[in-house]
C-alpha positions in Angstrom: 122.8 92.1 -53.4 119.4 94.0 -54.6 116.3 91.6 -55.2 115.1 90.7 -58.5 112.1 91.6 -60.3 110.5 87.9 -60.2 111.8 87.5 -56.5 109.7 90.5 -55.5 106.8 89.0 -57.5 107.2 85.5 -55.9 107.0 87.0 -52.2 104.0 89.0 -52.9 102.2 86.1 -54.7 103.0 84.0 -51.5 101.3 86.5 -49.3 98.3 86.9 -51.3 97.7 83.1 -51.0 96.0 83.1 -47.6 93.9 86.0 -48.5 92.8 84.0 -51.4 92.3 80.8 -49.1 90.2 82.8 -46.7 88.6 84.2 -49.5 87.6 80.6 -50.9 86.6 79.4 -47.6 84.4 82.7 -47.1 82.7 81.9 -50.5 82.1 78.1 -49.4 80.5 79.0 -46.2 78.2 81.5 -48.1 76.8 79.2 -50.6 76.3 76.2 -47.7 74.6 79.3 -45.6 72.3 79.9 -48.5 71.6 75.8 -49.4 70.6 75.6 -45.7 68.4 78.4 -45.7 66.7 77.2 -48.7 66.2 73.9 -47.4 64.9 75.8 -44.0 62.1 77.8 -46.2 61.1 75.0 -48.0 60.6 72.8 -45.2 58.6 75.9 -43.6 56.8 76.0 -47.2 55.7 72.6 -46.7 54.6 72.5 -42.9 52.5 75.8 -44.1 50.8 73.9 -46.6 50.2 70.6 -44.8 49.7 71.4 -41.2 51.6 68.2 -40.1 55.1 67.9 -39.0 56.8 65.8 -40.7 54.9 66.9 -43.7 56.2 63.8 -45.6 56.0 60.2 -45.5 57.9 57.6 -47.2 56.1 54.7 -49.2 57.4 51.3 -48.0 55.9 48.8 -50.2 53.9 48.6 -53.7 50.3 48.3 -52.3 49.6 51.6 -54.1 50.9 50.8 -57.7 49.3 50.7 -60.7 50.2 48.0 -62.9 51.7 43.8 -62.2 55.2 44.9 -63.8 56.6 46.6 -60.8 57.0 49.5 -62.4 56.9 53.2 -61.2 54.7 55.8 -62.8 54.7 59.9 -62.2 50.8 60.2 -60.6 50.8 57.3 -58.8 51.9 56.0 -55.4 55.1 53.9 -56.1 57.5 52.1 -53.7 60.3 54.6 -52.4 57.8 57.6 -53.2 58.5 60.7 -50.7 54.3 61.8 -50.4 53.3 65.3 -48.9 50.2 64.8 -46.2 47.9 67.4 -45.8 46.4 67.6 -42.1 42.3 66.7 -42.0 40.5 67.6 -39.0 36.7 65.9 -39.9 35.3 63.3 -42.5 34.4 65.8 -44.9 37.8 67.1 -45.7 38.3 63.5 -47.3 36.3 63.1 -50.7 36.2 59.1 -51.4 36.0 56.6 -54.2 32.6 56.7 -54.1 32.4 60.6 -54.3 34.3 60.8 -56.8 32.1 58.7 -59.1 29.9 61.9 -58.9 32.5 64.8 -58.7 34.8 63.6 -60.9 37.3 64.2 -58.3 40.4 61.9 -58.7 43.9 61.8 -57.1 46.9 59.1 -57.8 45.2 57.2 -60.9 41.8 56.9 -59.5 38.5 58.6 -58.1 38.6 59.9 -54.3 41.3 60.9 -52.1 44.2 58.7 -50.8 44.6 58.7 -46.9 47.3 58.0 -44.3 46.2 56.2 -41.0 47.6 54.5 -38.0 46.2 51.0 -38.5 44.0 50.4 -35.2 44.1 54.2 -33.6 47.4 52.9 -32.4 50.9 55.1 -33.1 53.2 51.7 -33.4 54.8 50.6 -36.8 54.2 52.4 -40.2 51.0 54.1 -41.2 49.2 52.9 -44.0 48.6 54.9 -47.0 45.6 53.4 -48.7 42.6 54.9 -51.0 39.2 55.9 -49.0 36.8 54.3 -50.7 33.3 55.0 -48.9 32.1 56.6 -46.0 29.9 54.6 -43.7 27.8 56.5 -41.0 26.3 54.3 -38.7 22.5 54.9 -38.2 21.0 55.2 -34.8 19.0 52.2 -34.6 22.4 50.1 -34.5 21.6 47.5 -37.0 22.3 49.3 -40.4 24.7 51.8 -42.4 24.0 54.9 -44.6 26.2 56.3 -46.9 25.7 59.8 -48.8 27.9 59.3 -51.3 25.7 56.2 -52.6 22.2 58.6 -53.1 24.2 60.5 -56.1 26.5 58.0 -57.4 25.4 56.5 -60.8 23.3 52.8 -59.6 25.6 50.9 -62.3 28.6 51.2 -60.2 27.1 49.9 -57.2 25.0 47.0 -55.9 23.7 45.6 -52.9 23.0 41.7 -52.4 20.2 42.4 -50.2 17.2 44.1 -52.6 15.7 46.0 -49.6 19.0 47.8 -48.8 19.2 51.3 -49.9 22.0 54.2 -49.8 20.5 55.3 -46.2 19.8 51.3 -44.8 22.7 49.1 -45.8 22.8 45.8 -43.9 24.1 42.9 -46.6 27.3 43.3 -48.9 27.8 46.3 -51.0 29.9 46.1 -54.3 31.6 48.7 -56.0 32.4 48.1 -59.1 35.0 49.5 -61.6 37.7 50.0 -59.1 41.4 51.0 -59.3 43.8 50.2 -62.2 42.3 46.8 -62.8 38.8 47.7 -62.4 38.0 45.4 -60.3 34.6 44.8 -58.1 35.0 45.3 -54.3 32.7 43.6 -51.9 32.4 45.4 -49.0 30.6 43.3 -45.9 28.3 45.4 -44.2 26.6 42.6 -42.2 29.9 41.7 -40.9 30.5 45.3 -40.0 27.2 44.9 -37.8 27.9 41.8 -36.1 31.1 42.9 -34.9 29.8 44.8 -32.4 28.8 48.2 -31.6 28.6 50.0 -34.8 31.1 52.7 -35.8 31.1 55.5 -38.4 34.2 55.6 -40.6 36.1 55.2 -43.8 36.3 51.8 -45.8 39.7 51.9 -47.5 41.8 49.6 -50.1 45.3 49.8 -51.5 45.2 50.2 -55.5 47.1 47.4 -55.9 45.4 45.1 -53.2 42.4 43.0 -54.3 40.5 43.7 -50.4 39.8 46.2 -48.4 41.7 46.9 -45.0 39.0 45.5 -42.9 39.2 41.9 -44.6 42.7 42.4 -43.8 42.9 43.6 -40.5 39.4 43.2 -38.8 35.8 44.3 -39.7 36.0 47.9 -38.2 35.6 51.1 -40.7 38.9 53.7 -40.2 37.8 56.2 -38.0 38.7 60.0 -38.6 41.0 60.5 -35.4 42.9 57.6 -36.8 43.7 59.6 -39.7 46.8 61.3 -40.1 46.2 62.7 -43.7 45.4 62.8 -47.1 48.2 62.7 -50.1 48.7 65.6 -51.9 51.7 65.5 -54.1 54.9 63.4 -54.3 58.4 63.5 -54.9 59.2 60.3 -56.7 61.8 58.0 -56.1 64.1 59.7 -53.3 62.5 57.9 -50.4 64.6 54.6 -52.0 67.6 56.3 -49.9 66.0 56.4 -46.6 64.7 52.5 -47.2 67.8 51.4 -48.2 69.4 52.9 -45.2 67.3 51.8 -42.8 66.2 48.5 -44.2 63.0 49.2 -44.5 62.3 48.3 -47.7 58.7 46.4 -47.7 59.0 45.2 -51.4 61.4 45.0 -54.2 62.3 48.8 -55.5 61.0 49.4 -58.9 64.1 49.0 -61.8 63.1 52.1 -63.0 62.7 54.4 -60.2 66.2 53.1 -59.3 67.7 54.4 -62.3 65.5 57.6 -62.7 67.2 58.3 -58.8 70.6 57.9 -59.8 70.0 59.9 -63.1 68.3 62.7 -61.2 71.2 62.8 -58.4 73.9 63.0 -61.1 71.8 65.9 -62.8 71.5 67.6 -59.2 75.2 67.3 -58.5 76.5 68.5 -62.5 74.3 70.9 -62.7 75.9 73.2 -60.4 79.2 72.8 -61.4 78.0 73.0 -65.3 76.6 76.3 -64.2 79.4 77.6 -62.2 81.6 76.6 -65.2 79.4 78.5 -67.4 79.5 81.6 -65.7 83.4 81.5 -64.9 84.0 81.5 -68.7 81.4 84.1 -69.6 83.4 86.3 -66.8 86.3 85.7 -68.7 85.1 86.7 -71.8 83.9 89.5 -70.6 87.3 90.9 -68.7 88.9 90.0 -71.9 86.5 92.1 -74.0 87.2 95.3 -71.3 91.0 94.9 -71.6 90.7 94.7 -75.2 88.6 97.9 -75.0 91.0 99.5 -72.6 93.9 98.6 -74.9 92.3 100.0 -77.9 91.7 103.1 -76.2 95.3 103.4 -74.8 96.6 103.0 -78.5 94.3 105.6 -79.5 95.8 109.1 -80.1 94.4 111.7 -77.4 92.2 114.5 -78.6 94.1 117.8 -78.1 97.6 115.9 -78.1 100.2 117.9 -80.6 101.2 116.5 -83.5 104.2 114.1 -83.7 107.1 116.1 -84.7 108.3 114.9 -88.5 111.7 114.1 -89.2 112.9 117.4 -91.5 114.7 116.3 -94.6 118.4 117.2 -95.1 
């Protein structure tokens, strides 16, 4: 019994299925490989830029947020943000708030750099990410501090409680004005630093959302340069919430708009490749259909040099 044409086609289609499946697997593996390569390239580029590994930290609390409504803003450091950290090796690598009063240097919504440091220099717990307000240099006399950045800062933006104090001889309380989004004045107890024992040079730091300096909360010692991991440079908003939720390390309520924006962004990340692939497949089908129509048109046209068709003779 002879096989029908439909039977032959069916057998051929069955034989072609494994090849088609292998082709789909190969395409999938290729796409996965490209994605992994892109991830590696991004990580290498981030490491080259920051000089640190890992080059990113996740912000766990609201201590750097601007505003009192627990809403996140692009350009500030909010709960759940991923922040790039660039390596620093010496105090001059960091521009403080007081430095910014003269130079105009601003990051994350205010003057000066935001630094990431280990509290007390101990690599236990989570690093702190706060703004560097001023660098205090211990004077050789062992009884006073100096700060060269005050020398060029507008005198209207700072004051001391002892009239005999100056930028190069600080012994009393230093007041820095108009700090952060709420433009508060912050007091730095220089006398308390001196009474704490051996004078050490370092940075005075504060969270933008906090009212007091870190030295009030955690002891009257400036932040030594060796404690500092790096300074914040760039951010990826919202996506750190995934890590904080999975590790149960969320230190303060997540901003409601951050959660909304993150889910929207994730949806776009998932949907966009599918939409692009769908659009490309439609385009390829249209191109294939146009080529087929062109070939059909050419095949239907009379070929040049072909003998004319014989006309029927009249009876």
